[in-house]
C-alpha positions in Angstrom: 14.2 65.5 -89.8 12.1 63.9 -92.5 11.0 65.9 -95.4 8.4 64.5 -97.9 10.0 64.7 -101.4 8.4 63.7 -104.7 8.5 64.6 -108.4 5.9 64.2 -111.1 7.2 64.6 -114.6 4.5 66.0 -117.0 6.7 67.8 -119.6 5.9 65.4 -122.5 2.2 65.4 -121.7 2.0 69.2 -121.5 4.0 69.5 -124.8 1.4 67.3 -126.5 -1.5 69.5 -125.1 0.1 72.7 -126.2 0.7 71.3 -129.7 -2.9 70.3 -130.0 -4.1 73.8 -129.4 -7.7 74.8 -128.8 -9.4 76.1 -125.7 -10.2 72.7 -124.2 -6.6 71.6 -124.2 -5.5 75.0 -122.7 -8.0 74.7 -119.9 -6.9 71.1 -119.2 -3.2 72.2 -119.1 -4.0 75.0 -116.7 -5.9 72.6 -114.5 -3.0 70.2 -114.4 -0.3 72.7 -113.6 -2.4 74.7 -111.1 -0.5 74.3 -107.8 -2.4 72.9 -104.8 -0.5 73.7 -101.7 -0.4 71.9 -98.3 1.3 73.0 -95.1 3.1 70.2 -93.3 5.1 69.6 -90.1 8.7 68.7 -90.9 10.2 69.0 -87.4 9.6 70.4 -83.9 11.6 72.0 -81.1 10.7 71.1 -77.6 10.6 68.0 -75.4 8.7 66.9 -72.3 11.7 66.0 -70.1 15.5 66.2 -70.4 17.7 69.0 -71.7 16.6 72.3 -70.2 17.3 74.1 -73.5 14.4 72.2 -75.0 12.0 72.0 -72.0 9.8 75.1 -72.1 7.5 76.8 -69.6 5.1 78.6 -72.0 5.9 79.7 -75.6 4.2 83.0 -75.9 5.7 84.0 -79.2 8.2 82.8 -81.9 10.0 84.1 -84.9 12.3 83.2 -87.8 15.2 85.6 -87.8 16.4 87.1 -91.1 19.2 84.5 -91.4 16.9 81.5 -90.8 17.5 81.0 -87.1 14.5 80.4 -84.9 13.8 82.5 -81.7 11.3 81.3 -79.1 10.0 83.5 -76.3 9.2 81.7 -73.1 7.1 83.9 -70.8 7.5 81.7 -67.8 11.3 81.2 -68.1 11.6 84.8 -69.2 14.1 84.0 -71.9 14.5 83.9 -75.6 15.9 80.6 -76.8 17.6 80.6 -80.3 18.0 77.6 -82.6 19.3 76.8 -86.0 16.8 76.3 -88.8 16.8 72.6 -88.1 16.3 72.9 -84.4 19.9 72.8 -82.9 20.2 74.9 -79.8 22.5 77.9 -80.3 22.0 80.1 -77.2 19.6 82.2 -75.2 19.1 85.8 -74.2 17.4 87.6 -71.4 16.5 86.3 -67.9 14.3 87.3 -65.0 15.0 90.8 -63.6 14.6 94.5 -64.1 18.2 95.2 -65.3 19.4 95.8 -68.9 18.4 92.9 -71.1 16.2 91.3 -68.4 12.4 90.6 -68.4 9.5 90.7 -66.1 6.6 90.1 -68.6 8.1 89.4 -72.0 5.1 89.2 -74.3 6.0 89.4 -77.9 9.1 89.5 -80.1 10.1 90.4 -83.7 13.1 89.8 -85.9 15.0 93.0 -86.9 16.3 93.9 -90.3 19.9 93.9 -89.0 19.7 90.2 -88.0 18.9 90.7 -84.3 15.6 90.7 -82.5 13.5 92.8 -80.1 11.3 91.8 -77.2 8.4 93.8 -75.7 8.1 93.7 -71.9 4.7 95.0 -71.3 5.0 95.3 -67.5 8.3 97.2 -67.7 6.9 99.3 -70.6 10.0 98.8 -72.7 11.3 97.3 -75.8 14.6 95.4 -75.4 16.9 95.0 -78.4 19.4 92.2 -79.0 22.0 92.0 -81.8 22.6 89.0 -84.1 25.0 87.5 -81.6 22.3 87.4 -78.9 23.9 90.2 -76.9 22.0 93.0 -75.3 22.2 96.1 -77.5 19.8 98.8 -76.2 16.3 99.4 -75.0 13.5 101.9 -75.3 11.9 102.7 -71.9 8.9 104.6 -70.8 6.1 103.6 -73.2 2.8 105.0 -71.9 0.5 103.5 -70.8 2.3 100.2 -71.8 4.7 98.8 -74.4 3.2 97.4 -77.6 1.6 94.0 -77.2 2.3 93.0 -80.8 5.4 94.0 -82.7 6.7 93.3 -86.2 9.8 93.9 -88.4 10.4 97.3 -89.9 13.1 99.0 -92.0 16.6 99.9 -90.7 16.1 98.3 -87.3 12.7 99.9 -86.6 9.6 98.0 -85.6 5.8 98.2 -86.2 3.4 97.5 -83.3 0.0 97.7 -81.7 -0.2 99.6 -78.5 -3.3 99.5 -76.3 -4.2 103.0 -74.9 -6.9 105.1 -73.4 -7.8 108.7 -72.8 -10.4 110.7 -70.9 -12.6 113.2 -72.8 -13.2 116.0 -70.4 -16.0 117.6 -72.5 -18.0 114.4 -72.8 -16.8 113.1 -69.4 -16.2 109.7 -70.9 -13.3 107.3 -70.8 -12.2 105.9 -74.2 -10.0 102.9 -74.8 -8.6 101.4 -78.0 -5.5 100.7 -80.0 -2.8 102.6 -81.9 -0.9 101.0 -84.8 2.4 102.7 -85.3 6.1 102.5 -86.4 8.8 103.1 -83.8 12.5 103.8 -84.3 14.7 105.5 -81.7 12.0 106.9 -79.4 9.0 105.8 -77.4 7.1 108.4 -79.5 5.9 106.8 -82.7 7.7 107.7 -85.9 4.5 107.2 -87.8 0.9 106.3 -86.9 -1.2 104.2 -89.3 -4.4 103.7 -87.5 -6.1 104.8 -84.3 -9.3 103.2 -83.1 -11.0 104.3 -79.9 -14.4 103.4 -78.3 -16.2 104.1 -75.1 -14.5 102.1 -72.5 -17.8 100.7 -71.3 -18.7 99.4 -74.8 -18.2 95.8 -75.9 -17.6 97.0 -79.4 -13.8 97.3 -79.2 -11.7 97.2 -82.4 -8.6 95.1 -82.5 -6.5 94.1 -85.5 -4.0 91.4 -86.3 -1.0 93.0 -88.0 1.8 92.1 -90.3 4.8 94.0 -91.7 7.8 93.8 -94.0 11.4 94.8 -93.7 11.0 97.4 -96.5 8.4 99.3 -94.4 5.0 98.1 -95.6 2.3 97.6 -93.0 -0.9 95.5 -93.0 -3.9 95.3 -90.6 -6.9 93.0 -90.4 -9.8 93.6 -88.0 -10.5 90.8 -85.5 -14.2 90.0 -86.3 -16.7 87.3 -87.0 -18.6 89.3 -89.5 -16.1 91.2 -91.6 -13.2 90.1 -93.8 -11.1 93.1 -94.6 -7.4 93.9 -95.0 -5.7 97.2 -95.4 -2.2 97.5 -96.8 0.0 100.6 -96.4 3.0 101.8 -98.2 6.2 102.8 -96.4 5.1 106.4 -96.6 1.9 105.6 -94.7 -0.5 105.7 -97.7 -3.1 103.0 -98.3 -1.9 100.8 -101.1 -4.9 98.5 -101.2 -8.1 97.6 -99.2 -9.8 94.3 -99.4 -13.4 93.7 -98.2 -15.0 90.3 -98.8 -18.6 89.5 -97.9 -18.7 87.0 -95.0 -21.4 84.6 -93.8 -21.2 82.9 -90.4 -19.2 79.7 -90.5 -19.6 77.2 -87.7 -16.9 75.1 -86.3 -17.0 71.4 -87.1 -17.5 68.7 -84.4 -13.9 67.8 -84.7 -12.8 71.4 -83.9 -15.2 71.6 -80.9 -13.9 68.3 -79.5 -10.3 69.3 -79.5 -10.8 73.0 -78.5 -9.0 74.2 -75.5 -8.8 77.7 -74.0 -5.7 79.8 -74.7 -3.1 79.9 -72.0 -3.9 82.6 -69.5 -0.8 84.0 -67.7 -1.6 85.3 -64.2 -0.2 88.7 -63.3 2.7 89.2 -61.0 1.8 88.4 -57.4 -1.3 86.5 -58.4 -2.1 83.3 -56.7 -4.5 82.2 -59.4 -3.5 79.5 -61.9 -4.2 79.4 -65.6 -6.8 76.7 -65.2 -8.6 78.7 -62.5 -8.7 81.8 -64.7 -10.2 79.9 -67.6 -12.5 77.6 -65.6 -15.7 79.1 -67.1 -14.4 78.9 -70.7 -16.4 77.1 -73.4 -15.6 76.9 -77.1 -17.2 79.4 -79.4 -19.3 77.6 -82.0 -18.4 80.0 -84.8 -15.1 80.8 -86.6 -13.5 84.2 -86.9 -13.1 85.5 -90.4 -9.3 85.4 -90.3 -6.0 86.8 -88.9 -2.8 87.9 -90.6 0.0 85.4 -90.3 2.8 87.3 -92.1 4.6 87.6 -95.4 6.7 84.9 -97.1 9.7 85.0 -99.4 7.5 85.3 -102.5 5.8 88.6 -101.4 2.6 86.7 -100.4 0.6 87.9 -97.5 -0.9 85.0 -95.6 -4.3 85.1 -93.8 -5.3 82.3 -91.5 -8.8 82.0 -92.6 -12.1 80.8 -91.1 -13.0 79.2 -94.4 -12.8 75.5 -95.2 -15.2 72.6 -94.9 -12.8 70.4 -92.8 -11.4 71.0 -89.4 -7.9 71.5 -90.8 -6.8 75.2 -91.1 -7.0 77.1 -94.4 -4.8 80.0 -95.5 -5.7 82.7 -98.1 -2.8 84.2 -100.0 -2.6 87.7 -101.4 -0.1 89.8 -103.3 1.3 92.1 -100.6 1.8 94.9 -103.1 -1.7 95.3 -104.6 -3.8 92.9 -102.6 -4.7 90.6 -105.5 -5.6 87.0 -104.7 -2.9 84.4 -105.1 -4.9 81.3 -104.2 -5.2 79.4 -100.9 -3.5 76.7 -98.9 -5.8 73.8 -97.9 -3.9 71.9 -95.2 -4.0 68.4 -93.8 -2.8 69.5 -90.4 -4.8 68.1 -87.4 -7.9 69.9 -86.2 -6.1 71.3 -83.1 -4.1 73.4 -85.6 -7.1 75.6 -86.1 -6.2 77.0 -82.7 -2.5 77.3 -83.2 -0.6 80.5 -83.6 1.0 80.3 -87.1 3.6 82.9 -88.2 5.0 83.3 -91.7 8.4 84.8 -92.3 10.6 85.2 -95.4 12.9 82.7 -93.9 10.4 80.1 -92.5 7.1 79.1 -91.1 6.3 78.3 -87.5 3.3 77.0 -85.6 2.6 76.3 -82.0 -0.2 75.7 -79.5 -0.4 78.2 -76.6 -2.0 75.7 -74.3 -0.8 72.2 -75.4 -2.4 69.1 -74.1 1.0 67.5 -73.4 4.1 69.8 -73.4 5.1 73.1 -75.2 6.8 72.8 -78.5 7.1 74.7 -81.7 6.6 73.1 -85.1 8.7 73.9 -88.1 6.3 74.0 -91.0 6.9 73.8 -94.8 4.7 74.7 -97.8 4.6 71.9 -100.4 3.0 71.5 -103.8 0.7 68.5 -103.6 1.3 67.8 -107.3 5.0 67.4 -106.6 4.9 65.3 -103.4 
């Protein structure tokens, strides 16, 4: 694994600037030491042919566990593969079936604060927990109408999540559908609910959020939209800690983005004879970018947003203080244009990115944030 390493020594120059005093020298010093970040690929996990522990079906989700290990959820192999931080295979959990610790439609996973991880099986309506040694620990069964389709770390072994739901209003004789954003602990009934968003089932104006959370109980949501850039942060007690709303104008994808665009992988349901390519046959790339989606929190308490901003095809990330929502700058990457379509997840112990529908074979990239001034 090759890691770009560099060092620029500016101490004597900065000392001279400080000794000179004056506003011009201060502004120049600030300009010099202002960090300019880049997100780079330092390694990858996955090969096209060979060792079955590195040949994947479809990576539907990935996570860095609290001790730095990497967990990859393969929806086709119905397993979680676990690796060291530098990509060495350590073991796997799960398998196809309906028994304890087995999956039918494993859709998302999250690290747990105790060092283990949990997997949501949406078809079996359950969350399956594994301990730090990859052994089956327990499960929560009977989520209605389905298990959460997005889950994230919570305090003391709990987890946050987004659950799709619906209800029938007898007075209005209308069907409503939407999402609930909750914290679960030892029951399928939420321990705490943060947001509920319901709309007429026949409406196209459904409200979905990307979400992020922390092991100390903070929760964050961001609407999926092409017109609104807003983030809401919640305290562990469920109170709003900050709310960000930024005016947004339509931003169009570059020609480079449109040329490399591919549909997301569509997983046919059980018993279906359709293929992913058949289900996405009528797909065409959208010409506009979404405002952004939450990618997670890093070890410096920064909340990352994968943003629709940027003049180039490479992805851009906005950084915010996860306590008060104040801006902490941005990351202008030099990743390839296809990375605009990657899933990128940020954890306190690492950064991962992957393409749901790769042009060659499935793999997950280990990413690293670097200061361009020090490369």
